[in-house]
Backbone as CSV, one residue per row, in Angstrom:
resi,resn,N_x,N_y,N_z,CA_x,CA_y,CA_z,C_x,C_y,C_z
1,UNK,-88.269,116.868,148.659,-89.603,116.508,148.189,-89.723,116.879,146.744
2,UNK,-90.691,116.306,146.028,-90.834,116.557,144.598,-91.106,117.997,144.287
3,UNK,-90.531,118.471,143.188,-90.722,119.875,142.833,-91.825,119.973,141.747
4,UNK,-92.930,120.692,142.130,-93.973,120.958,141.130,-93.503,122.134,140.289
5,UNK,-93.491,122.008,138.962,-92.999,123.049,138.140,-93.721,122.994,136.784
6,UNK,-93.382,123.990,135.949,-93.948,124.071,134.604,-93.026,123.416,133.595
7,UNK,-93.607,122.923,132.543,-92.853,122.339,131.475,-93.668,122.493,130.165
8,UNK,-92.998,122.963,129.156,-93.680,123.125,127.869,-93.596,121.870,127.026
9,UNK,-94.714,121.478,126.464,-94.740,120.302,125.607,-94.309,120.710,124.185
10,UNK,-94.222,119.700,123.337,-93.816,119.966,121.941,-94.821,120.848,121.211
11,UNK,-96.076,120.825,121.664,-97.115,121.667,121.043,-97.138,123.064,121.575
12,UNK,-96.282,123.335,122.595,-96.175,124.708,123.132,-97.049,124.912,124.346
13,UNK,-97.864,123.908,124.731,-98.700,123.999,125.887,-97.915,123.864,127.189
14,UNK,-98.291,124.659,128.228,-97.635,124.551,129.501,-98.293,123.492,130.351
15,UNK,-97.512,122.587,130.881,-98.018,121.471,131.687,-97.376,121.475,133.034
16,UNK,-98.171,121.220,134.086,-97.624,121.134,135.460,-97.080,119.683,135.671
17,UNK,-95.781,119.603,135.923,-95.154,118.289,136.141,-94.380,118.251,137.476
18,UNK,-93.948,117.075,137.869,-93.173,116.925,139.101,-91.837,116.332,138.735
19,UNK,-90.768,116.927,139.255,-89.441,116.417,139.063,-88.782,115.960,140.363
20,UNK,-88.029,114.888,140.259,-87.347,114.358,141.487,-86.301,115.287,141.950
21,UNK,-86.190,115.421,143.298,-85.251,116.326,143.926,-84.425,115.630,144.985
22,UNK,-83.353,116.225,145.458,-82.522,115.680,146.514,-83.311,115.675,147.813
23,UNK,-83.367,114.573,148.493,-84.252,114.356,149.653,-83.835,115.213,150.860
24,UNK,-82.567,115.557,150.963,-82.036,116.255,152.180,-82.121,117.791,152.094
25,UNK,-82.530,118.340,150.988,-82.531,119.775,150.838,-83.595,120.464,151.759
26,UNK,-84.693,119.757,152.043,-85.713,120.343,152.911,-85.168,120.620,154.289
27,UNK,-84.373,119.731,154.826,-83.791,119.947,156.180,-82.819,121.100,156.156
28,UNK,-82.023,121.238,155.102,-81.083,122.358,154.991,-81.818,123.706,154.900
29,UNK,-82.850,123.708,154.095,-83.661,124.964,153.956,-84.356,125.338,155.261
30,UNK,-84.838,124.339,155.992,-85.490,124.595,157.257,-84.541,125.144,158.280
31,UNK,-83.314,124.613,158.331,-82.314,125.098,159.264,-81.934,126.554,158.945
32,UNK,-81.808,126.901,157.656,-81.535,128.231,157.239,-82.647,129.195,157.694
33,UNK,-83.906,128.757,157.483,-85.033,129.599,157.894,-85.108,129.764,159.408
34,UNK,-84.724,128.713,160.132,-84.780,128.773,161.617,-83.787,129.818,162.151
35,UNK,-82.662,129.994,161.500,-81.714,131.002,161.922,-82.295,132.418,161.791
36,UNK,-83.219,132.596,160.870,-83.845,133.923,160.685,-85.009,134.151,161.600
37,UNK,-85.767,133.111,161.942,-87.001,133.280,162.688,-86.874,132.876,164.176
38,UNK,-85.694,132.476,164.625,-85.546,132.034,165.987,-86.043,132.999,167.083
39,UNK,-85.735,134.291,167.011,-86.257,135.208,168.008,-87.751,135.148,168.177
40,UNK,-88.490,135.012,167.082,-89.948,134.966,167.114,-90.378,133.651,167.771
41,UNK,-89.637,132.588,167.541,-89.982,131.294,168.138,-89.744,131.389,169.668
42,UNK,-88.668,132.034,170.085,-88.402,132.213,171.504,-89.497,132.988,172.185
43,UNK,-89.951,134.104,171.595,-91.007,134.869,172.181,-92.319,134.115,172.285
44,UNK,-92.577,133.260,171.265,-93.787,132.443,171.277,-93.741,131.471,172.471
45,UNK,-92.564,130.865,172.744,-92.455,129.973,173.878,-92.698,130.693,175.179
46,UNK,-92.165,131.926,175.337,-92.338,132.687,176.552,-93.858,132.995,176.757
47,UNK,-94.527,133.339,175.748,-95.955,133.670,175.883,-96.790,132.387,176.206
48,UNK,-96.414,131.273,175.654,-97.159,130.034,175.873,-96.969,129.471,177.278
49,UNK,-95.829,129.730,177.927,-95.548,129.131,179.199,-95.957,130.024,180.385
50,UNK,-96.433,131.192,180.121,-96.912,132.030,181.246,-98.377,131.674,181.541
51,UNK,-98.795,131.855,182.787,-100.153,131.503,183.173,-101.029,132.766,183.175
52,UNK,-100.820,133.617,182.206,-101.707,134.779,181.987,-101.883,134.887,180.480
53,UNK,-102.827,135.678,180.068,-103.075,135.957,178.668,-103.031,137.415,178.322
54,UNK,-102.230,138.155,179.109,-102.240,139.582,178.972,-101.069,140.125,178.189
55,UNK,-99.903,139.466,178.267,-98.699,139.934,177.605,-98.802,139.764,176.087
56,UNK,-98.294,140.717,175.351,-98.259,140.637,173.887,-96.865,140.410,173.401
57,UNK,-96.715,140.266,172.125,-95.417,139.975,171.527,-94.402,141.097,171.786
58,UNK,-94.837,142.323,171.539,-93.888,143.468,171.719,-93.507,143.616,173.179
59,UNK,-94.473,143.438,174.115,-94.188,143.551,175.528,-93.175,142.497,175.974
60,UNK,-93.374,141.286,175.507,-92.478,140.188,175.862,-91.076,140.445,175.275
61,UNK,-91.026,140.979,174.063,-89.710,141.237,173.407,-88.945,142.312,174.200
62,UNK,-89.639,143.360,174.594,-89.001,144.426,175.379,-88.528,143.876,176.721
63,UNK,-89.320,143.045,177.375,-88.912,142.475,178.632,-87.663,141.625,178.530
64,UNK,-87.602,140.782,177.507,-86.435,139.926,177.330,-85.180,140.752,177.048
65,UNK,-85.290,141.740,176.158,-84.124,142.542,175.830,-83.643,143.380,177.023
66,UNK,-84.596,143.937,177.789,-84.227,144.759,178.943,-83.546,143.934,180.045
67,UNK,-84.061,142.750,180.296,-83.559,141.939,181.413,-82.346,141.105,181.029
68,UNK,-82.266,140.677,179.738,-81.182,139.719,179.354,-80.335,140.179,178.212
69,UNK,-80.701,141.264,177.548,-79.922,141.744,176.404,-80.420,141.149,175.120
70,UNK,-80.001,141.763,174.008,-80.450,141.357,172.662,-80.064,139.938,172.360
71,UNK,-78.899,139.480,172.810,-78.468,138.133,172.494,-79.359,137.056,173.090
72,UNK,-80.156,137.436,174.103,-81.037,136.472,174.705,-82.153,136.027,173.740
73,UNK,-82.415,136.795,172.717,-83.365,136.432,171.722,-82.927,135.240,170.880
74,UNK,-81.639,134.886,170.996,-81.130,133.727,170.308,-80.771,132.614,171.228
75,UNK,-81.265,132.616,172.445,-81.078,131.437,173.333,-81.682,130.204,172.700
76,UNK,-80.921,129.145,172.693,-81.387,127.896,172.148,-81.244,127.741,170.660
77,UNK,-80.463,128.651,170.004,-80.372,128.563,168.562,-79.746,127.263,168.076
78,UNK,-78.743,126.723,168.788,-78.121,125.478,168.402,-79.144,124.360,168.425
79,UNK,-80.008,124.373,169.443,-81.058,123.341,169.520,-82.087,123.486,168.403
80,UNK,-82.387,124.718,168.060,-83.339,124.974,166.993,-82.782,124.460,165.667
81,UNK,-81.520,124.709,165.394,-80.920,124.206,164.147,-80.868,122.688,164.127
82,UNK,-80.437,122.076,165.252,-80.366,120.609,165.303,-81.791,120.045,165.125
83,UNK,-82.753,120.658,165.722,-84.137,120.178,165.595,-84.521,120.148,164.098
84,UNK,-84.223,121.203,163.373,-84.574,121.235,161.947,-83.775,120.154,161.143
85,UNK,-82.531,119.953,161.527,-81.699,118.994,160.831,-82.168,117.554,161.053
86,UNK,-82.872,117.315,162.174,-83.404,115.982,162.423,-84.880,115.899,162.015
87,UNK,-85.684,116.769,162.549,-87.114,116.784,162.322,-87.480,117.082,160.860
88,UNK,-86.951,118.165,160.310,-87.353,118.534,158.975,-86.714,117.687,157.900
89,UNK,-85.463,117.292,158.125,-84.815,116.421,157.183,-85.577,115.101,157.031
90,UNK,-86.097,114.597,158.167,-86.899,113.368,158.147,-88.174,113.526,157.415
91,UNK,-88.957,114.567,157.755,-90.277,114.708,157.180,-90.203,115.095,155.661
92,UNK,-89.313,116.013,155.336,-89.196,116.379,153.897,-88.616,115.261,153.082
93,UNK,-87.589,114.561,153.692,-86.942,113.465,152.978,-87.849,112.284,152.739
94,UNK,-88.586,111.876,153.775,-89.505,110.747,153.587,-90.610,111.087,152.614
95,UNK,-91.083,112.300,152.663,-92.153,112.738,151.688,-91.611,112.617,150.262
96,UNK,-90.406,113.027,150.041,-89.797,112.968,148.725,-89.625,111.505,148.261
97,UNK,-89.131,110.664,149.176,-88.892,109.254,148.826,-90.181,108.494,148.607
98,UNK,-91.079,108.654,149.487,-92.400,107.924,149.375,-93.229,108.385,148.186
99,UNK,-93.243,109.711,147.960,-94.031,110.221,146.805,-93.410,109.740,145.504
100,UNK,-92.083,109.597,145.477,-91.444,109.086,144.283,-91.831,107.637,143.983
101,UNK,-92.091,106.884,145.068,-92.507,105.483,144.872,-93.920,105.384,144.299
102,UNK,-94.810,106.293,144.737,-96.191,106.232,144.302,-96.432,106.947,143.016
103,UNK,-95.607,107.947,142.681,-95.841,108.767,141.531,-95.612,107.986,140.197
104,UNK,-96.457,108.227,139.257,-96.285,107.659,137.932,-95.757,108.689,136.935
105,UNK,-94.525,108.513,136.570,-93.895,109.490,135.674,-93.755,110.845,136.315
106,UNK,-94.218,111.870,135.562,-94.079,113.244,136.075,-95.410,113.811,136.491
107,UNK,-96.436,112.974,136.595,-97.759,113.456,137.001,-97.811,113.729,138.496
108,UNK,-98.413,114.861,138.965,-98.559,115.087,140.397,-99.433,114.064,141.076
109,UNK,-99.223,113.814,142.310,-100.037,112.874,143.078,-101.407,113.536,143.425
110,UNK,-102.435,112.711,143.592,-103.729,113.250,144.099,-103.517,113.874,145.472
111,UNK,-104.353,114.834,145.829,-104.178,115.573,147.084,-104.317,114.648,148.281
112,UNK,-105.200,113.661,148.238,-105.356,112.791,149.386,-104.098,111.972,149.657
113,UNK,-103.360,111.588,148.585,-102.130,110.894,148.803,-101.019,111.811,149.371
114,UNK,-101.032,113.051,148.901,-100.102,114.026,149.468,-100.311,114.201,150.971
115,UNK,-101.594,114.293,151.371,-101.909,114.439,152.796,-101.485,113.215,153.574
116,UNK,-101.721,112.034,153.055,-101.337,110.784,153.756,-99.822,110.711,153.965
117,UNK,-99.092,110.977,152.894,-97.604,110.901,152.949,-97.035,111.975,153.902
118,UNK,-97.593,113.169,153.825,-97.158,114.251,154.697,-97.431,113.924,156.164
119,UNK,-98.614,113.349,156.468,-98.943,113.009,157.832,-97.998,111.949,158.373
120,UNK,-97.730,110.913,157.634,-96.833,109.877,158.104,-95.415,110.355,158.276
121,UNK,-94.914,111.085,157.304,-93.527,111.607,157.399,-93.413,112.637,158.536
122,UNK,-94.422,113.484,158.704,-94.373,114.431,159.777,-94.417,113.780,161.143
123,UNK,-95.215,112.737,161.289,-95.326,112.058,162.588,-93.961,111.418,163.007
124,UNK,-93.282,110.789,162.036,-91.969,110.212,162.314,-90.919,111.301,162.552
125,UNK,-90.998,112.369,161.818,-90.100,113.480,161.956,-90.218,114.118,163.391
126,UNK,-91.453,114.213,163.870,-91.701,114.743,165.199,-91.051,113.923,166.258
127,UNK,-91.085,112.617,166.114,-90.480,111.695,167.115,-88.930,111.868,167.092
128,UNK,-88.341,111.882,165.955,-86.879,111.974,165.815,-86.373,113.340,166.230
129,UNK,-87.178,114.364,166.049,-86.748,115.719,166.398,-87.078,116.131,167.803
130,UNK,-87.759,115.279,168.595,-88.202,115.623,169.882,-87.057,115.943,170.904
131,UNK,-85.986,115.183,170.955,-84.905,115.521,171.895,-84.378,116.951,171.715
132,UNK,-84.064,117.319,170.476,-83.574,118.699,170.250,-84.628,119.718,170.507
133,UNK,-85.908,119.368,170.233,-87.014,120.274,170.476,-87.202,120.532,171.962
134,UNK,-87.064,119.472,172.770,-87.199,119.619,174.203,-86.111,120.551,174.774
135,UNK,-84.887,120.335,174.327,-83.779,121.197,174.757,-84.002,122.629,174.297
136,UNK,-84.460,122.756,173.066,-84.756,124.089,172.532,-85.734,124.858,173.402
137,UNK,-86.836,124.234,173.783,-87.803,124.877,174.626,-87.230,125.334,175.963
138,UNK,-86.439,124.402,176.556,-85.856,124.705,177.856,-84.846,125.853,177.744
139,UNK,-84.032,125.871,176.734,-83.020,126.915,176.588,-83.694,128.246,176.348
140,UNK,-84.777,128.273,175.566,-85.472,129.492,175.256,-86.176,130.065,176.539
141,UNK,-86.670,129.190,177.352,-87.447,129.600,178.499,-86.590,129.849,179.761
142,UNK,-85.295,129.561,179.666,-84.406,129.676,180.836,-84.349,131.081,181.405
143,UNK,-84.432,132.091,180.543,-84.275,133.485,180.982,-85.442,133.905,181.868
144,UNK,-86.567,133.191,181.835,-87.694,133.559,182.655,-87.585,133.031,184.091
145,UNK,-86.725,132.014,184.276,-86.639,131.386,185.611,-85.750,132.184,186.538
146,UNK,-85.938,132.006,187.891,-85.053,132.601,188.837,-83.619,132.067,188.636
147,UNK,-82.626,132.820,189.008,-81.232,132.450,188.789,-80.901,131.071,189.331
148,UNK,-81.445,130.728,190.555,-81.089,129.484,191.139,-81.834,128.280,190.549
149,UNK,-82.776,128.546,189.606,-83.504,127.459,188.997,-83.180,127.267,187.524
150,UNK,-82.294,128.115,187.037,-81.925,128.005,185.587,-81.076,126.780,185.312
151,UNK,-81.289,126.215,184.140,-80.548,125.000,183.777,-79.215,125.380,183.166
152,UNK,-79.132,126.520,182.511,-77.873,127.003,181.967,-77.146,126.052,181.034
153,UNK,-77.919,125.485,180.101,-77.284,124.603,179.076,-76.397,125.444,178.205
154,UNK,-75.163,125.009,177.933,-74.258,125.728,177.103,-74.641,125.677,175.645
155,UNK,-75.084,124.542,175.227,-75.524,124.345,173.830,-76.430,123.115,173.824
156,UNK,-76.904,122.742,172.671,-77.858,121.654,172.535,-77.289,120.333,173.024
157,UNK,-76.018,120.079,172.753,-75.423,118.770,173.152,-75.211,118.746,174.660
158,UNK,-74.913,119.868,175.247,-74.787,119.964,176.694,-76.168,119.718,177.322
159,UNK,-77.202,120.254,176.725,-78.532,120.036,177.205,-78.961,118.561,177.164
160,UNK,-78.654,117.907,176.011,-78.969,116.502,175.901,-78.222,115.663,176.927
161,UNK,-76.968,116.019,177.163,-76.162,115.267,178.125,-76.670,115.454,179.536
162,UNK,-76.974,116.705,179.912,-77.451,116.991,181.266,-78.805,116.348,181.544
163,UNK,-79.705,116.377,180.596,-81.028,115.790,180.817,-80.883,114.260,180.935
164,UNK,-80.013,113.669,180.125,-79.809,112.208,180.219,-79.165,111.827,181.529
165,UNK,-78.218,112.653,182.008,-77.495,112.344,183.227,-78.334,112.491,184.478
166,UNK,-79.085,113.589,184.571,-79.832,113.901,185.788,-81.293,113.497,185.754
167,UNK,-81.867,113.368,184.593,-83.288,113.022,184.509,-83.565,111.751,183.726
168,UNK,-82.542,111.221,183.091,-82.720,109.988,182.314,-82.994,110.245,180.877
169,UNK,-82.565,109.293,180.011,-82.774,109.427,178.576,-84.249,109.586,178.174
170,UNK,-85.207,108.909,178.887,-86.580,109.097,178.511,-87.057,110.578,178.516
171,UNK,-86.315,111.456,179.254,-86.644,112.819,179.285,-86.549,113.480,177.915
172,UNK,-85.719,112.920,177.070,-85.590,113.417,175.692,-86.920,113.377,174.950
173,UNK,-87.801,112.493,175.397,-89.037,112.344,174.682,-90.246,112.845,175.476
174,UNK,-89.973,113.761,176.410,-91.117,114.429,177.083,-91.908,115.245,176.020
175,UNK,-93.226,115.062,176.093,-94.071,115.815,175.153,-94.097,115.244,173.761
176,UNK,-93.574,114.006,173.569,-93.485,113.465,172.208,-94.852,113.253,171.567
177,UNK,-95.846,112.974,172.404,-97.206,112.791,171.873,-97.682,114.056,171.205
178,UNK,-97.509,115.194,171.895,-97.901,116.479,171.330,-96.973,116.857,170.139
179,UNK,-95.686,116.587,170.284,-94.777,116.954,169.210,-95.076,116.202,167.936
180,UNK,-95.279,114.922,168.002,-95.514,114.099,166.833,-96.887,114.424,166.220
181,UNK,-97.862,114.736,167.044,-99.200,115.106,166.525,-99.123,116.435,165.819
182,UNK,-98.444,117.391,166.488,-98.268,118.708,165.851,-97.475,118.610,164.557
183,UNK,-96.433,117.762,164.563,-95.632,117.635,163.356,-96.430,117.012,162.242
184,UNK,-97.306,116.081,162.589,-98.198,115.492,161.562,-99.040,116.561,160.871
185,UNK,-99.650,117.389,161.715,-100.541,118.443,161.194,-99.750,119.503,160.411
186,UNK,-98.661,119.912,160.981,-97.873,121.020,160.345,-97.296,120.557,158.992
187,UNK,-96.915,119.271,158.927,-96.351,118.794,157.648,-97.433,118.673,156.601
188,UNK,-98.640,118.324,156.987,-99.727,118.303,156.040,-99.975,119.700,155.498
189,UNK,-99.913,120.726,156.380,-100.121,122.061,155.977,-98.949,122.609,155.178
190,UNK,-97.727,122.452,155.722,-96.524,123.083,155.104,-96.106,122.386,153.841
191,UNK,-96.274,121.069,153.773,-95.769,120.329,152.602,-96.886,119.971,151.602
192,UNK,-97.882,119.236,152.058,-98.950,118.828,151.153,-99.716,120.041,150.613
193,UNK,-100.052,120.984,151.519,-100.835,122.146,151.100,-100.028,123.069,150.187
194,UNK,-98.690,123.141,150.478,-97.824,123.969,149.617,-97.807,123.365,148.210
195,UNK,-97.567,122.052,148.143,-97.538,121.413,146.792,-98.823,121.577,146.057
196,UNK,-99.928,121.444,146.747,-101.230,121.535,146.127,-101.512,122.975,145.690
197,UNK,-101.208,123.944,146.597,-101.425,125.325,146.278,-100.561,125.770,145.078
198,UNK,-99.334,125.356,145.056,-98.454,125.700,143.924,-98.946,125.042,142.629
199,UNK,-99.384,123.821,142.733,-99.911,123.149,141.544,-101.146,123.853,140.980
200,UNK,-102.025,124.287,141.888,-103.230,124.984,141.457,-102.873,126.359,140.849
201,UNK,-101.982,127.071,141.475,-101.552,128.373,140.976,-100.946,128.293,139.580
202,UNK,-100.096,127.276,139.390,-99.474,127.150,138.087,-100.445,126.720,137.027
203,UNK,-101.441,125.947,137.430,-102.437,125.446,136.426,-103.385,126.560,135.952
204,UNK,-103.444,127.685,136.666,-104.356,128.779,136.257,-103.846,129.496,135.032
205,UNK,-102.535,129.442,134.799,-101.944,130.155,133.698,-101.535,131.591,133.982
206,UNK,-101.944,132.072,135.163,-101.613,133.413,135.606,-100.293,133.460,136.362
207,UNK,-99.862,132.307,136.850,-98.630,132.275,137.651,-97.597,131.468,136.922
208,UNK,-96.330,131.901,137.102,-95.208,131.145,136.557,-94.420,130.544,137.708
209,UNK,-93.557,129.617,137.345,-92.729,128.974,138.373,-91.608,129.911,138.818
210,UNK,-91.947,130.916,139.629,-91.014,131.885,140.084,-91.259,132.242,141.554
211,UNK,-90.512,133.200,142.067,-90.589,133.522,143.497,-91.968,134.049,143.920
212,UNK,-92.668,134.713,143.044,-94.023,135.203,143.377,-94.941,134.023,143.680
213,UNK,-94.884,132.988,142.894,-95.667,131.810,143.116,-95.225,131.085,144.357
214,UNK,-93.918,130.994,144.576,-93.379,130.321,145.737,-93.870,131.063,147.036
215,UNK,-93.830,132.400,146.962,-94.264,133.203,148.125,-95.761,132.999,148.395
216,UNK,-96.572,133.064,147.352,-98.013,132.983,147.507,-98.419,131.594,148.077
217,UNK,-97.852,130.535,147.505,-98.166,129.185,147.923,-97.712,128.943,149.360
218,UNK,-96.526,129.434,149.713,-96.007,129.256,151.046,-96.770,130.100,152.088
219,UNK,-97.271,131.273,151.686,-98.092,132.077,152.586,-99.351,131.375,152.913
220,UNK,-99.976,130.755,151.957,-101.208,129.970,152.173,-100.926,128.820,153.112
221,UNK,-99.841,128.130,152.840,-99.482,126.949,153.663,-99.154,127.347,155.104
222,UNK,-98.429,128.470,155.265,-98.080,128.918,156.618,-99.267,129.332,157.425
223,UNK,-100.239,129.933,156.790,-101.472,130.376,157.454,-102.303,129.156,157.925
224,UNK,-102.428,128.163,157.041,-103.153,126.951,157.400,-102.432,126.244,158.555
225,UNK,-101.111,126.162,158.454,-100.299,125.475,159.473,-100.503,126.053,160.858
226,UNK,-100.508,127.412,160.968,-100.647,128.061,162.274,-102.021,127.761,162.855
227,UNK,-103.043,127.843,162.065,-104.401,127.630,162.565,-104.652,126.282,163.130
228,UNK,-104.135,125.230,162.481,-104.453,123.876,162.924,-103.511,123.286,164.000
229,UNK,-102.313,123.954,164.148,-101.343,123.408,165.087,-101.226,124.108,166.400
230,UNK,-101.757,125.291,166.518,-101.517,126.139,167.712,-101.893,125.453,169.024
231,UNK,-103.053,124.840,169.155,-103.365,124.179,170.429,-102.356,123.087,170.803
232,UNK,-101.926,122.316,169.850,-100.949,121.244,170.134,-99.579,121.854,170.477
233,UNK,-99.263,122.971,169.845,-97.970,123.635,170.095,-97.941,124.162,171.523
234,UNK,-99.043,124.743,172.000,-99.150,125.227,173.384,-98.941,124.142,174.389
235,UNK,-99.631,122.998,174.161,-99.539,121.861,175.068,-98.125,121.249,175.052
236,UNK,-97.574,121.138,173.862,-96.191,120.601,173.724,-95.181,121.422,174.487
237,UNK,-95.304,122.756,174.361,-94.367,123.645,175.018,-94.535,123.551,176.546
238,UNK,-95.723,123.553,177.031,-95.949,123.427,178.495,-95.383,122.145,179.080
239,UNK,-95.602,121.018,178.398,-95.145,119.739,178.894,-93.638,119.668,178.865
240,UNK,-93.010,120.128,177.849,-91.552,120.095,177.725,-90.868,120.980,178.754
241,UNK,-91.467,122.102,179.019,-90.833,123.088,179.930,-91.137,122.742,181.407
242,UNK,-92.088,121.885,181.676,-92.546,121.570,183.025,-91.476,120.913,183.876
243,UNK,-91.503,121.250,185.163,-90.610,120.580,186.122,-91.183,119.170,186.399
244,UNK,-90.299,118.237,186.808,-90.794,116.860,187.088,-91.963,116.908,188.054
245,UNK,-93.045,116.207,187.674,-94.207,116.093,188.521,-95.205,117.211,188.421
246,UNK,-94.914,118.269,187.642,-95.827,119.407,187.528,-97.157,118.969,186.885
247,UNK,-97.061,118.135,185.860,-98.264,117.603,185.195,-98.277,116.061,185.348
248,UNK,-99.372,115.505,185.836,-99.453,114.054,186.012,-99.637,113.346,184.666
249,UNK,-100.202,114.035,183.697,-100.460,113.415,182.394,-100.718,114.511,181.369
250,UNK,-100.873,114.140,180.117,-101.257,115.124,179.094,-102.587,115.703,179.380
251,UNK,-103.528,114.848,179.872,-104.858,115.310,180.191,-104.819,116.346,181.308
252,UNK,-103.966,116.103,182.303,-103.835,117.077,183.411,-103.382,118.443,182.865
253,UNK,-102.421,118.405,181.931,-101.907,119.653,181.334,-103.027,120.349,180.562
254,UNK,-103.845,119.550,179.844,-104.952,120.099,179.086,-105.928,120.792,180.034
255,UNK,-106.296,120.176,181.108,-107.252,120.734,182.053,-106.648,121.977,182.745
256,UNK,-105.355,121.959,183.070,-104.722,123.133,183.661,-104.751,124.326,182.706
257,UNK,-104.495,124.088,181.450,-104.542,125.157,180.457,-105.956,125.608,180.182
258,UNK,-106.922,124.717,180.270,-108.323,125.048,179.996,-108.871,126.073,181.027
259,UNK,-108.206,126.171,182.182,-108.685,127.099,183.206,-108.608,128.539,182.650
260,UNK,-107.795,128.755,181.638,-107.687,130.102,181.048,-108.794,130.403,180.079
261,UNK,-109.613,129.349,179.805,-110.653,129.541,178.788,-110.141,129.064,177.426
262,UNK,-110.994,129.107,176.408,-110.648,128.625,175.066,-109.365,129.305,174.513
263,UNK,-109.160,130.575,174.818,-108.014,131.295,174.275,-106.711,130.815,174.939
264,UNK,-106.842,130.078,176.023,-105.616,129.532,176.635,-104.889,128.572,175.726
265,UNK,-105.594,127.917,174.826,-104.988,127.016,173.871,-104.435,127.744,172.655
266,UNK,-104.708,129.056,172.620,-104.190,129.859,171.515,-103.296,130.977,171.989
267,UNK,-102.723,130.766,173.172,-101.733,131.758,173.695,-100.586,131.879,172.742
268,UNK,-100.206,133.047,172.443,-99.079,133.238,171.523,-99.447,133.014,170.104
269,UNK,-100.728,133.123,169.752,-101.156,132.822,168.399,-100.556,133.804,167.406
270,UNK,-100.577,135.119,167.728,-100.027,136.092,166.835,-98.528,135.898,166.588
271,UNK,-97.692,135.754,167.690,-96.296,135.471,167.405,-96.084,134.089,166.717
272,UNK,-96.974,133.126,166.970,-96.875,131.847,166.322,-97.113,132.054,164.798
273,UNK,-98.104,132.875,164.465,-98.363,133.120,163.026,-97.210,133.956,162.428
274,UNK,-96.756,134.953,163.183,-95.698,135.803,162.714,-94.445,134.932,162.540
275,UNK,-94.241,133.974,163.374,-93.086,133.125,163.269,-93.234,132.043,162.224
276,UNK,-94.402,131.327,162.208,-94.561,130.200,161.347,-94.791,130.638,159.898
277,UNK,-95.464,131.791,159.722,-95.677,132.261,158.337,-94.348,132.542,157.670
278,UNK,-93.525,133.431,158.215,-92.216,133.730,157.635,-91.331,132.468,157.576
279,UNK,-91.408,131.619,158.612,-90.609,130.402,158.591,-90.975,129.508,157.411
280,UNK,-92.248,129.388,157.153,-92.705,128.591,156.028,-92.300,129.234,154.731
281,UNK,-92.497,130.526,154.641,-92.152,131.232,153.400,-90.665,131.131,153.128
282,UNK,-89.831,131.423,154.139,-88.389,131.373,153.970,-87.909,129.959,153.648
283,UNK,-88.481,128.960,154.285,-88.096,127.593,154.032,-88.292,127.241,152.531
284,UNK,-89.508,127.592,152.020,-89.766,127.220,150.629,-88.993,128.087,149.644
285,UNK,-88.783,129.343,149.964,-87.955,130.171,149.081,-86.488,129.627,149.048
286,UNK,-85.957,129.313,150.230,-84.636,128.707,150.286,-84.600,127.390,149.550
287,UNK,-85.623,126.586,149.795,-85.640,125.221,149.175,-85.755,125.304,147.690
288,UNK,-86.585,126.183,147.177,-86.713,126.306,145.717,-85.396,126.773,145.075
289,UNK,-84.687,127.631,145.786,-83.390,128.111,145.284,-82.321,126.988,145.369
290,UNK,-82.379,126.225,146.440,-81.422,125.092,146.564,-81.686,124.053,145.493
291,UNK,-82.925,123.928,145.109,-83.249,122.985,144.023,-82.625,123.403,142.710
292,UNK,-82.606,124.754,142.472,-81.962,125.283,141.248,-80.447,125.123,141.306
293,UNK,-79.892,125.340,142.513,-78.434,125.291,142.669,-77.918,123.854,142.619
294,UNK,-78.715,122.930,143.154,-78.276,121.506,143.273,-79.325,120.589,142.645
295,UNK,-79.516,120.669,141.330,-80.572,119.845,140.703,-80.212,118.373,140.789
296,UNK,-81.286,117.554,140.849,-81.060,116.085,140.889,-80.743,115.586,139.522
297,UNK,-79.720,114.774,139.418,-79.332,114.222,138.098,-79.370,112.706,138.225
298,UNK,-80.126,112.103,137.328,-80.231,110.646,137.250,-78.844,110.033,136.846
299,UNK,-78.512,108.975,137.584,-77.190,108.343,137.281,-77.350,107.421,136.019
């Protein structure tokens, strides 16, 4: 996606400009961040799929480690990485390409255009990333199931093969409505809001194009992302993890979750924030560094 940065004019004034970047770096940075935050994502899934609201993050972490060992915190890591390489590469890449088409010179786009582009790229990214996301949820939640009910996928490709063989290829897109909707919202927050926040910070004159600014802008984006996506994330997780026939429709799943009260849609909010905040921060710090290491050069 385009890099918002500082540039000094001939008169010495600092101007906020946008420079073209390699479209695939966002997916690489997201995969790197996923390797760091995967245990938090796993605990979030466990909290979301239980039909109580009593367990906390630390309680669930202790339970997983005691019953399955420390390595269980990394169940589904291959699926998580593949998800980022499909889902995030698509949304970051399309945002970069489309914004480059609309942008005039080095001027930043208006915020409403950033939101529109982020929403469209996130929606498509959610669809393409759904198969790996579905396997990721199942692999993470496997340790909670009785031994005779566990799926025991060896890795993400084994999971994709087994679901296609025994449940049909359409199973790859279970929960795609929730996934694509959540991806739309989270991309608006993580991408459009980050770009806008960074642009505003740089324009104040108090911030420079450095890691402090990257951290501040990504912290803002991560907080917004968690707040607006949590209900969709809970529903997506429940639908993907469900056994065949457990939920008749998305509406049935919504009503089932609603029995817990309003907080049922925010189960795992703290671990979701703890996971999504650092994930957003790490993604942008990695991405900004990748931009420096692999700058785009016009042919």
